[in-house]
N, C-alpha and C positions, 0 to 999 in steps of 0.2 A: 862296623857292626859285627858282632860275634855270631857265629852260627848257633842255632837253637839246639843245644845239647840235650835238652829235656826230651825232645823227640827221639833221639838216639837211645837214651836211657830207658824211656818207656817202651820203645820198640824191642829193645833187648830183653826187658822184663817180660813182655808178652811172649817172646819166642822161648824164653826159659820156662814160662808157665806151660806153653804148648808141648815142649819136649818132655818136661817133667810129667805132665798129664798123660802123654802118650805112653811113657815108660811105666808109670804106676797104675794107670787105669782109673785115676780120679781127676776130676776137673772142678775148679771153683765155679759156682754159679752165683746168681744174684743173692744178696742178703746173707752171705756167708754159708750158703748151702753147698754140699758136695754132691756131684753127679758121678755115679760109678758106671764103668763100661759094661759090666755084667748085667746090671739092673735096668739101665736106660741107655741102650746103645745109640739110638738116634740123637737124643739130647747130648750125649757125651761127644759124639763125633761132630755135631754142629758147633758145640763150644770150642773144641780143639781147632776146627777149621777157622772159626772166627779169630781165635788167638793167633794162629799162623798168619792169616791174611792181614789183620790189623798190625801185627808186629812188622811184617814186611813193608806195609804201607808207611808206617811211621819212620822206618829206617830209610826208605826211598825218599820220603819228603825231606828228611835231614840231609841226605846226599844231594838232593836237588837244590836246597837252599845253600849248601856249602859250595857247590861248583857252579851255580847259575849266576 
């Protein structure tokens, strides 16, 4: 059985979104909206934290499946 590489790819994508959002000050929200760090800081940092957390969880799940 091959490891679930989709989890690794999606986790990496989420981490790229988080890093890009942290650097640019823009985060993607639901329905294609953009949340700006200057206008809505609480919503922005919540989204960035979710991106980081979910990205790390998806990569950890991939590594768990790979080595377990």
